[in-house]
DSSP file (Angstrom, degrees, kcal/mol; ACC not computed):
  #  RESIDUE AA STRUCTURE BP1 BP2  ACC     N-H-->O    O-->H-N    N-H-->O    O-->H-N    TCO  KAPPA ALPHA  PHI   PSI    X-CA   Y-CA   Z-CA
    1    1 A Y              0   0    0      0, 0.0    30,-0.3     0, 0.0    31,-0.2   0.000 360.0 360.0 360.0  -3.0  -14.3   -5.7   -2.8
    2    2 A A        +     0   0    0     29,-0.5     2,-0.3    28,-0.2    30,-0.1   0.678 360.0  70.8 -75.2 -15.2  -16.2   -7.8   -5.4
    3    3 A Q  S    S-     0   0    0     28,-0.2     2,-0.1     1,-0.1    24,-0.0  -0.675  87.8-112.3-100.9 153.7  -12.9   -9.3   -6.5
    4    4 A S     >  -     0   0    0     -2,-0.3     4,-2.2     1,-0.1     5,-0.2  -0.362  34.1-107.4 -72.2 163.8  -10.7  -11.8   -4.8
    5    5 A F  H  > S+     0   0    0      1,-0.2     4,-2.2     2,-0.2     5,-0.2   0.905 123.0  52.6 -59.8 -40.6   -7.3  -10.7   -3.5
    6    6 A K  H  > S+     0   0    0      2,-0.2     4,-2.5     1,-0.2    -1,-0.2   0.932 108.5  50.5 -61.4 -46.6   -5.7  -12.8   -6.3
    7    7 A Q  H  > S+     0   0    0      1,-0.2     4,-2.2     2,-0.2    -1,-0.2   0.863 108.5  52.3 -64.0 -35.0   -7.9  -11.0   -8.9
    8    8 A M  H  X S+     0   0    0     -4,-2.2     4,-1.0     2,-0.2    -1,-0.2   0.904 110.9  48.3 -68.0 -37.1   -6.9   -7.6   -7.6
    9    9 A I  H ><>S+     0   0    0     -4,-2.2     3,-0.9     1,-0.2     5,-0.6   0.944 110.8  49.1 -62.4 -47.1   -3.3   -8.5   -7.9
   10   10 A V  H ><5S+     0   0    0     -4,-2.5     3,-1.6     1,-0.3    -2,-0.2   0.883 105.0  59.3 -57.3 -43.0   -3.8   -9.8  -11.4
   11   11 A A  H 3<5S+     0   0    0     -4,-2.2    -1,-0.3     1,-0.3    -2,-0.2   0.814  97.6  61.3 -59.2 -31.4   -5.6   -6.6  -12.4
   12   12 A G  T <<5S-     0   0    0     -4,-1.0    -1,-0.3    -3,-0.9    -2,-0.2   0.639  94.3-143.9 -71.1 -16.4   -2.5   -4.6  -11.4
   13   13 A H  T < 5 -     0   0    0     -3,-1.6    96,-0.2    -4,-0.5    -3,-0.1   0.882  29.8-176.9  51.4  46.7   -0.3   -6.4  -14.0
   14   14 A Y      < -     0   0    0     -5,-0.6    96,-0.2     1,-0.1    -1,-0.2  -0.394  31.7-140.9 -76.1 151.5    2.8   -6.4  -11.7
   15   15 A D  S    S+     0   0    0     94,-2.1     2,-0.3     1,-0.3    95,-0.2   0.733  89.1  15.9 -81.5 -23.4    6.0   -7.7  -13.1
   16   16 A W  E     -a  110   0A   0     93,-1.2    95,-2.3     2,-0.0     2,-0.4  -0.974  63.9-169.4-153.8 141.0    6.8   -9.3   -9.7
   17   17 A V  E     -a  111   0A   0     -2,-0.3     2,-0.2    93,-0.2    95,-0.2  -0.995  31.5-116.2-130.3 125.1    4.6  -10.1   -6.6
   18   18 A N    >   -     0   0    0     93,-2.5     3,-1.6    -2,-0.4     4,-0.5  -0.476  23.3-139.5 -59.3 124.6    6.0  -11.2   -3.2
   19   19 A S  T 3> S+     0   0    0      1,-0.3     4,-0.6    -2,-0.2    -1,-0.2   0.617  97.5  66.5 -66.8 -14.7    4.6  -14.8   -2.7
   20   20 A D  H 3> S+     0   0    0      1,-0.2     4,-1.3     2,-0.1    -1,-0.3   0.669  86.8  73.2 -76.2 -17.1    3.9  -14.2    1.0
   21   21 A I  H X> S+     0   0    0     -3,-1.6     4,-2.3     1,-0.2     3,-0.6   0.964  97.4  42.5 -66.5 -50.3    1.2  -11.6    0.0
   22   22 A E  H 34 S+     0   0    0     -4,-0.5    -1,-0.2     1,-0.2    -2,-0.1   0.841 114.0  54.3 -68.0 -26.5   -1.5  -14.1   -1.2
   23   23 A K  H 3< S+     0   0    0     -4,-0.6    -1,-0.2     1,-0.2    -2,-0.2   0.773 121.4  26.8 -74.4 -26.5   -0.8  -16.3    1.7
   24   24 A N  H << S+     0   0    0     -4,-1.3     2,-0.4    -3,-0.6    -2,-0.2   0.522 111.4  63.8-117.5  -8.3   -1.3  -13.6    4.4
   25   25 A F     <  +     0   0    0     -4,-2.3     2,-0.3    -5,-0.2   -20,-0.1  -0.931  51.7 171.0-123.9 148.0   -3.7  -11.0    2.9
   26   26 A S        -     0   0    0     -2,-0.4     2,-0.4   -21,-0.1    40,-0.1  -0.930  44.8 -81.3-143.4 166.8   -7.4  -11.3    1.9
   27   27 A V        -     0   0    0     -2,-0.3     2,-0.7    38,-0.1   -22,-0.1  -0.563  38.3-164.2 -75.7 125.8  -10.1   -9.0    0.8
   28   28 A Q        +     0   0    0     -2,-0.4     2,-0.2     2,-0.0    38,-0.1  -0.928  57.5  30.8-109.1 103.8  -11.8   -7.4    3.8
   29   29 A G  S    S-     0   0    0     -2,-0.7     2,-0.3   -28,-0.1    -2,-0.0  -0.660  70.0-116.4 133.0 172.3  -15.1   -5.8    2.8
   30   30 A T        +     0   0    0     -2,-0.2   -28,-0.2     2,-0.0     2,-0.1  -0.929  61.3  15.1-140.1 162.3  -17.9   -6.3    0.3
   31   31 A G  S    S-     0   0    0     -2,-0.3   -29,-0.5   -30,-0.3     2,-0.4  -0.297  92.2 -51.3  78.0-156.0  -19.5   -4.6   -2.7
   32   32 A T        -     0   0    0    -31,-0.2     2,-0.4   -30,-0.1    -2,-0.0  -0.969  50.1-170.8-124.7 135.2  -18.0   -1.6   -4.7
   33   33 A V        -     0   0    0     -2,-0.4     2,-0.6     2,-0.0    -2,-0.0  -0.996  14.8-148.1-130.6 132.8  -16.8    1.5   -3.1
   34   34 A N        +     0   0    0     -2,-0.4     2,-0.3     2,-0.0    -2,-0.0  -0.903  28.7 168.4-101.6 121.0  -15.8    4.8   -4.7
   35   35 A L        -     0   0    0     -2,-0.6     2,-0.9    32,-0.0    -2,-0.0  -0.959  35.1-132.8-133.0 147.9  -13.0    6.6   -2.7
   36   36 A D        -     0   0    0     -2,-0.3    94,-0.8    94,-0.1     2,-0.3  -0.882  31.5-167.9 -99.6 111.5  -10.8    9.5   -3.5
   37   37 A T  E     -B  129   0A   0     -2,-0.9     2,-0.3    92,-0.2    92,-0.2  -0.632   3.3-166.6 -92.0 151.7   -7.3    8.5   -2.6
   38   38 A E  E     -B  128   0A   0     90,-2.3    90,-2.9    -2,-0.3     2,-0.5  -0.950  20.2-125.8-133.4 158.9   -4.4   10.9   -2.3
   39   39 A L  E     -B  127   0A   0     -2,-0.3     2,-0.5    88,-0.2    88,-0.2  -0.920  23.6-160.4-104.6 125.7   -0.7   10.4   -2.0
   40   40 A V  E     -B  126   0A   0     86,-2.8    86,-2.8    -2,-0.5     2,-0.7  -0.905   4.0-160.1-112.5 131.3    1.0   12.2    1.0
   41   41 A H        -     0   0    0     -2,-0.5    84,-0.1    84,-0.2    81,-0.1  -0.900   9.1-178.1-107.8  99.7    4.7   12.9    0.9
   42   42 A L        -     0   0    0     -2,-0.7    -1,-0.1    82,-0.3    80,-0.1   0.746  27.6-148.1 -73.2 -22.6    6.0   13.5    4.6
   43   43 A N        +     0   0    0     81,-0.5     2,-0.3    79,-0.4    79,-0.2   0.762  60.9  71.0  64.5  29.7    9.5   14.2    3.2
   44   44 A R  S    S-     0   0    0     77,-0.2     2,-0.3    80,-0.1    -1,-0.2  -0.972  93.2 -78.8-158.5 165.3   11.5   12.8    6.0
   45   45 A N        +     0   0    0     -2,-0.3     2,-0.3    77,-0.1    76,-0.2  -0.602  60.9 164.1 -72.1 136.3   12.5    9.6    7.7
   46   46 A I  B     -G  120   0B   0     74,-2.2    74,-2.9    -2,-0.3     2,-0.1  -0.998  35.6-120.4-153.0 148.0    9.6    8.5    9.8
   47   47 A G     >  -     0   0    0     -2,-0.3     4,-2.3    72,-0.3     5,-0.1  -0.465  34.9-109.8 -83.8 165.3    8.3    5.4   11.7
   48   48 A S  H  > S+     0   0    0     68,-0.7     4,-2.5     2,-0.2     5,-0.2   0.885 116.1  48.3 -64.1 -42.2    5.0    3.9   10.9
   49   49 A D  H  > S+     0   0    0      2,-0.2     4,-1.7     1,-0.2    -1,-0.2   0.915 112.9  48.0 -68.1 -40.9    3.3    4.9   14.1
   50   50 A E  H  > S+     0   0    0      2,-0.2     4,-2.5     1,-0.2     5,-0.2   0.908 111.9  51.4 -59.9 -44.7    4.5    8.5   13.8
   51   51 A A  H  X S+     0   0    0     -4,-2.3     4,-2.8     1,-0.2    -2,-0.2   0.924 107.3  52.3 -62.7 -41.6    3.4    8.6   10.2
   52   52 A L  H  X S+     0   0    0     -4,-2.5     4,-1.8     1,-0.2    -1,-0.2   0.846 110.6  48.2 -63.3 -35.5   -0.1    7.3   11.2
   53   53 A K  H  X S+     0   0    0     -4,-1.7     4,-2.3     2,-0.2    -1,-0.2   0.885 111.9  48.7 -68.6 -40.7   -0.4   10.1   13.8
   54   54 A E  H  X S+     0   0    0     -4,-2.5     4,-2.2     2,-0.2    -2,-0.2   0.926 112.1  48.8 -62.4 -45.6    0.7   12.8   11.4
   55   55 A L  H  <>S+     0   0    0     -4,-2.8     5,-2.8     1,-0.2    -2,-0.2   0.905 111.2  50.4 -62.6 -41.1   -1.7   11.5    8.7
   56   56 A D  H ><5S+     0   0    0     -4,-1.8     3,-1.8     3,-0.2    -1,-0.2   0.921 108.3  51.9 -54.3 -51.5   -4.5   11.5   11.3
   57   57 A H  H 3<5S+     0   0    0     -4,-2.3    -2,-0.2     1,-0.3    -1,-0.2   0.858 107.5  54.0 -58.9 -35.9   -3.6   15.1   12.3
   58   58 A L  T 3<5S-     0   0    0     -4,-2.2    -1,-0.3    -5,-0.1    -2,-0.2   0.404 126.2-101.8 -80.8   4.6   -3.8   16.1    8.6
   59   59 A G  T < 5S+     0   0    0     -3,-1.8    72,-2.6     1,-0.3     2,-0.3   0.736  83.0 116.3  86.6  22.7   -7.3   14.6    8.4
   60   60 A Y  E   < -C  130   0A   0     -5,-2.8     2,-0.4    70,-0.3    -1,-0.3  -0.808  50.8-148.8-116.2 160.2   -6.5   11.3    6.6
   61   61 A R  E     -C  129   0A   0     68,-2.7    68,-2.3    -2,-0.3    27,-0.1  -0.952  37.2-100.8-119.4 153.7   -6.6    7.7    7.3
   62   62 A A  E     -C  128   0A   0     -2,-0.4    66,-0.2    66,-0.2     2,-0.1  -0.424  42.5-111.2 -68.6 143.3   -4.1    5.2    5.8
   63   63 A A        -     0   0    0     64,-2.7    25,-2.5    22,-0.3    26,-0.4  -0.423  30.3-117.7 -75.0 154.4   -5.3    3.4    2.9
   64   64 A T     >  -     0   0    0     24,-0.2     4,-1.8    23,-0.2     5,-0.1  -0.214  28.6-101.2 -80.8 171.5   -6.0   -0.4    3.1
   65   65 A A  H  > S+     0   0    0      2,-0.2     4,-2.4     1,-0.2     5,-0.2   0.920 125.5  51.5 -59.3 -47.0   -4.3   -3.3    1.1
   66   66 A E  H  > S+     0   0    0      1,-0.2     4,-2.3     2,-0.2    -1,-0.2   0.888 108.7  50.5 -59.9 -41.1   -7.4   -3.4   -1.1
   67   67 A E  H  > S+     0   0    0      2,-0.2     4,-2.1     1,-0.2    -1,-0.2   0.844 110.0  49.7 -66.7 -38.7   -7.2    0.4   -1.7
   68   68 A L  H  X S+     0   0    0     -4,-1.8     4,-2.8     2,-0.2    -2,-0.2   0.906 109.9  50.9 -70.1 -39.5   -3.6    0.1   -2.7
   69   69 A L  H  X S+     0   0    0     -4,-2.4     4,-2.2     2,-0.2    -2,-0.2   0.934 112.0  47.5 -60.5 -46.4   -4.3   -2.7   -5.1
   70   70 A A  H  X S+     0   0    0     -4,-2.3     4,-1.9     1,-0.2    -1,-0.2   0.912 113.0  48.1 -63.9 -41.7   -7.1   -0.7   -6.8
   71   71 A F  H  X S+     0   0    0     -4,-2.1     4,-2.9     2,-0.2    -1,-0.2   0.920 110.8  52.5 -66.4 -43.0   -4.8    2.4   -6.9
   72   72 A G  H  < S+     0   0    0     -4,-2.8    -2,-0.2     1,-0.2    -1,-0.2   0.856 110.2  46.8 -62.1 -37.0   -2.0    0.3   -8.4
   73   73 A A  H  < S+     0   0    0     -4,-2.2     3,-0.4    -5,-0.2    -1,-0.2   0.842 117.7  42.2 -71.5 -35.8   -4.2   -1.1  -11.1
   74   74 A A  H  < S+     0   0    0     -4,-1.9     2,-0.5     1,-0.2    -2,-0.2   0.858 123.5  35.1 -81.7 -35.2   -5.6    2.3  -12.0
   75   75 A Y  S >X S+     0   0    0     -4,-2.9     3,-0.7    -5,-0.2     4,-0.6  -0.676  70.1 165.9-121.6  73.8   -2.3    4.3  -11.9
   76   76 A T  T 34 S+     0   0    0     -2,-0.5     3,-0.2    -3,-0.4    -1,-0.2   0.780  72.4  47.8 -64.8 -29.4    0.2    1.8  -13.2
   77   77 A E  T >4 S+     0   0    0      1,-0.2     3,-1.9     2,-0.1     4,-0.4   0.702  88.9  82.1 -87.8 -16.7    3.0    4.3  -13.8
   78   78 A K  G X> S+     0   0    0     -3,-0.7     3,-2.3     1,-0.3     4,-1.0   0.893  85.1  58.3 -58.2 -42.6    2.9    6.1  -10.5
   79   79 A Q  G 3< S+     0   0    0     -4,-0.6    -1,-0.3     1,-0.3    -2,-0.1   0.652  95.2  65.9 -65.4 -12.9    4.9    3.6   -8.6
   80   80 A L  G <4 S+     0   0    0     -3,-1.9    -1,-0.3     1,-0.2    -2,-0.2   0.663  99.3  53.3 -77.5 -14.9    7.8    4.1  -11.0
   81   81 A E  T <4 S-     0   0    0     -3,-2.3    -2,-0.2    -4,-0.4    -1,-0.2   0.840 130.0 -26.0 -82.9 -38.9    8.1    7.6   -9.7
   82   82 A F  S  < S-     0   0    0     -4,-1.0    -1,-0.4    20,-0.0     2,-0.1  -0.967  77.1 -79.6-170.5 154.3    8.4    6.6   -6.0
   83   83 A P        -     0   0    0      0, 0.0    42,-2.3     0, 0.0     2,-0.4  -0.422  41.6-153.8 -68.7 139.4    7.5    3.8   -3.6
   84   84 A I  E     -De 102 125A   0     18,-2.4    18,-3.0    40,-0.2     2,-0.3  -0.958  10.1-164.5-121.5 129.0    3.8    3.9   -2.4
   85   85 A V  E     -De 101 126A   0     40,-2.6    42,-2.6    -2,-0.4     2,-0.6  -0.857  17.1-152.8-120.4 146.5    2.8    2.4    0.9
   86   86 A A  E >   +D  100   0A   0     14,-2.0    14,-0.6    -2,-0.3     3,-0.6  -0.939  14.6 175.8-114.7 103.3   -0.6    1.4    2.5
   87   87 A L  E 3   +     0   0A   0     -2,-0.6   -23,-0.2    40,-0.3   -25,-0.1   0.412  63.4  84.6 -86.3   1.1   -0.3    1.5    6.3
   88   88 A G  E 3  S+     0   0A   0    -25,-2.5     2,-0.4     1,-0.2   -24,-0.2   0.598  87.6  50.3 -82.3 -12.6   -4.0    0.7    6.9
   89   89 A T  E <   +     0   0A   0     -3,-0.6     2,-0.4   -26,-0.4    11,-0.4  -0.919  66.6 177.3-126.7 109.6   -3.6   -3.0    6.6
   90   90 A V  E     +     0   0A   0     -2,-0.4     2,-0.3     9,-0.1     9,-0.2  -0.909   3.0 178.9-115.7 136.7   -0.9   -4.7    8.8
   91   91 A R  E     -D   98   0A   0      7,-2.3     7,-3.2    -2,-0.4     2,-0.7  -0.968  31.7-118.5-133.7 148.0   -0.5   -8.5    8.8
   92   92 A R  E     +D   97   0A   0     -2,-0.3     2,-0.5     5,-0.2     5,-0.2  -0.802  35.6 179.6 -91.1 121.0    2.1  -10.6   10.7
   93   93 A V  E >   -D   96   0A   0      3,-3.3     3,-2.0    -2,-0.7    -2,-0.0  -0.986  68.9 -16.3-126.0 124.7    4.2  -12.5    8.2
   94   94 A N  T 3  S-     0   0    0     -2,-0.5    -1,-0.1     1,-0.3     3,-0.1   0.824 130.8 -50.9  49.0  37.2    7.0  -14.8    9.4
   95   95 A G  T 3  S+     0   0    0      1,-0.2     2,-0.4     0, 0.0    -1,-0.3   0.348 120.5  98.5  88.4  -4.8    6.9  -13.1   12.8
   96   96 A F  E <  S-D   93   0A   0     -3,-2.0    -3,-3.3    -5,-0.0     2,-0.4  -0.902  77.0-114.2-118.6 143.0    7.1   -9.5   11.6
   97   97 A R  E     -D   92   0A   0     -2,-0.4    19,-2.5    -5,-0.2    20,-0.6  -0.606  45.0-175.4 -72.5 131.3    4.4   -6.9   11.0
   98   98 A R  E     -DF  91 115A   0     -7,-3.2    -7,-2.3    -2,-0.4     2,-0.3  -0.929  17.2-167.7-133.6 153.0    4.2   -6.2    7.3
   99   99 A V  E     - F   0 114A   0     15,-2.2    15,-2.0    -2,-0.3     2,-0.2  -0.904  31.5 -97.3-130.2 162.9    2.4   -3.9    4.9
  100  100 A L  E     -DF  86 113A   0    -14,-0.6   -14,-2.0   -11,-0.4     2,-0.3  -0.608  37.1-176.1 -84.8 149.2    2.0   -3.7    1.2
  101  101 A C  E     -DF  85 112A   0     11,-2.3    11,-2.8    -2,-0.2     2,-0.5  -0.996  21.9-139.4-145.1 131.5    4.2   -1.4   -0.9
  102  102 A L  E     -DF  84 111A   0    -18,-3.0   -18,-2.4    -2,-0.3     2,-0.3  -0.822  29.7-178.4 -92.5 123.4    4.2   -0.6   -4.6
  103  103 A W  E     - F   0 110A   0      7,-2.4     7,-2.2    -2,-0.5     2,-0.3  -0.777   7.3-174.4-119.9 163.3    7.8   -0.4   -6.0
  104  104 A G  E     + F   0 109A   0     -2,-0.3     2,-0.3     5,-0.2     5,-0.2  -0.983  18.7 124.6-154.4 151.5    9.1    0.4   -9.4
  105  105 A G  E >  S- F   0 108A   0      3,-1.6     3,-1.9    -2,-0.3   -23,-0.0  -0.934  72.9 -44.1-176.8-159.9   12.5    0.5  -11.1
  106  106 A R  T 3  S+     0   0    0     -2,-0.3     3,-0.1     1,-0.3   -26,-0.0   0.671 129.5  55.5 -66.3 -18.9   14.4   -0.8  -14.0
  107  107 A L  T 3  S-     0   0    0      1,-0.3    -1,-0.3   -91,-0.0     2,-0.3   0.345 116.5-110.0 -92.6   6.4   13.1   -4.3  -13.5
  108  108 A G  E <   - F   0 105A   0     -3,-1.9    -3,-1.6     2,-0.0     2,-0.4  -0.704  54.9 -25.5 106.9-157.7    9.5   -3.1  -13.7
  109  109 A R  E     - F   0 104A   0     -2,-0.3   -94,-2.1    -5,-0.2   -93,-1.2  -0.785  57.7-174.4-100.2 139.7    6.6   -2.7  -11.2
  110  110 A S  E     -aF  16 103A   0     -7,-2.2    -7,-2.4    -2,-0.4     2,-0.6  -0.965  24.3-146.0-134.9 155.0    6.4   -4.9   -8.1
  111  111 A L  E     +aF  17 102A   0    -95,-2.3   -93,-2.5    -2,-0.3     2,-0.2  -0.975  41.4 163.5-116.6 114.7    4.0   -5.5   -5.3
  112  112 A N  E     - F   0 101A   0    -11,-2.8   -11,-2.3    -2,-0.6     2,-0.3  -0.699  38.1-108.8-129.6 176.2    6.0   -6.2   -2.2
  113  113 A L  E     - F   0 100A   0     -2,-0.2     2,-0.3   -13,-0.2   -13,-0.2  -0.817  27.4-165.5-105.8 146.7    5.9   -6.4    1.6
  114  114 A H  E     - F   0  99A   0    -15,-2.0   -15,-2.2    -2,-0.3     2,-0.5  -0.978  31.6-103.8-133.3 146.3    7.7   -3.8    3.8
  115  115 A W  E >   - F   0  98A   0     -2,-0.3     3,-1.4   -17,-0.2     4,-0.3  -0.561  23.3-151.3 -68.7 118.0    8.4   -4.1    7.6
  116  116 A F  G >  S+     0   0    0    -19,-2.5   -68,-0.7    -2,-0.5     3,-0.5   0.853  98.1  45.9 -57.0 -37.2    5.9   -1.9    9.5
  117  117 A D  G 3  S+     0   0    0    -20,-0.6    -1,-0.3     1,-0.2   -19,-0.1   0.367  94.8  80.1 -91.7   6.6    8.4   -1.4   12.3
  118  118 A G  G <  S-     0   0    0     -3,-1.4    -1,-0.2     1,-0.1    -2,-0.2   0.583  90.4-129.8 -92.6  -3.9   11.3   -0.6    9.9
  119  119 A G    <   -     0   0    0     -3,-0.5     2,-0.4    -4,-0.3   -72,-0.3   0.060  15.0 -95.0  82.1 168.0   10.5    3.0    9.2
  120  120 A W  B     -G   46   0B   0    -74,-2.9   -74,-2.2   -76,-0.1   -76,-0.1  -0.969  24.3-132.7-125.9 132.8   10.2    5.0    5.9
  121  121 A G    >   -     0   0    0     -2,-0.4     3,-1.6   -76,-0.2   -77,-0.2  -0.302  39.6 -95.1 -76.6 171.1   12.8    7.1    4.1
  122  122 A G  T 3  S+     0   0    0      1,-0.3   -79,-0.4   -79,-0.2    -1,-0.1   0.568 117.3  65.0 -66.5 -10.3   11.9   10.6    2.9
  123  123 A G  T 3  S+     0   0    0    -80,-0.1    -1,-0.3   -81,-0.1   -78,-0.1   0.560  77.1 102.8 -92.5  -8.4   11.1    9.3   -0.6
  124  124 A Y    <   -     0   0    0     -3,-1.6   -81,-0.5   -80,-0.2     2,-0.4  -0.393  56.1-151.4 -76.6 155.2    8.1    7.2    0.2
  125  125 A R  E     - e   0  84A   0    -42,-2.3   -40,-2.6   -84,-0.1     2,-0.6  -0.959   9.6-142.2-120.4 143.3    4.5    8.3   -0.4
  126  126 A F  E     -Be  40  85A   0    -86,-2.8   -86,-2.8    -2,-0.4     2,-0.5  -0.917  12.4-134.6-110.4 128.5    1.6    7.1    1.7
  127  127 A L  E     +B   39   0A   0    -42,-2.6   -64,-2.7    -2,-0.6   -40,-0.3  -0.660  38.6 172.1 -78.9 128.4   -1.7    6.3    0.1
  128  128 A V  E     -BC  38  62A   0    -90,-2.9   -90,-2.3    -2,-0.5     2,-0.4  -0.828  30.9-140.0-134.6 168.7   -4.5    7.9    2.2
  129  129 A V  E     -BC  37  61A   0    -68,-2.3   -68,-2.7    -2,-0.3   -92,-0.2  -0.998  32.2-112.2-131.3 134.4   -8.2    8.6    2.2
  130  130 A R  E       C   0  60A   0    -94,-0.8   -70,-0.3    -2,-0.4   -94,-0.1  -0.464 360.0 360.0 -62.9 137.0   -9.7   11.9    3.6
  131  131 A K              0   0    0    -72,-2.6    -1,-0.1    -2,-0.1   -71,-0.1   0.456 360.0 360.0 -76.0 360.0  -11.6   11.2    6.7
């Protein structure tokens, strides 16, 4: 949390960043925090609210935007395997609830926004922190 949101994005060395992210997200917190994050694969189509309930039942909380950015900077190749979502920070962007998502593919690594209310396919991983 000692960096600005822009510095956190730069540290991730993304090939593409959605321009709405810096306009709508900012660092929430202070200091330095050490956390053990995990990736949870629910392996089915699921809505955000249902995913949050299931993660809670499993003993996790959804990672925040800052935690996703730290993960993306530390594990740069992981998002090339599957998309990674942080449901812990939701912002209204252009009238829709949105969350950060790490994507990867033939064009490289990207930091994008996904609709919170749009649902998640079985290939997504959720970044979480043990409660």
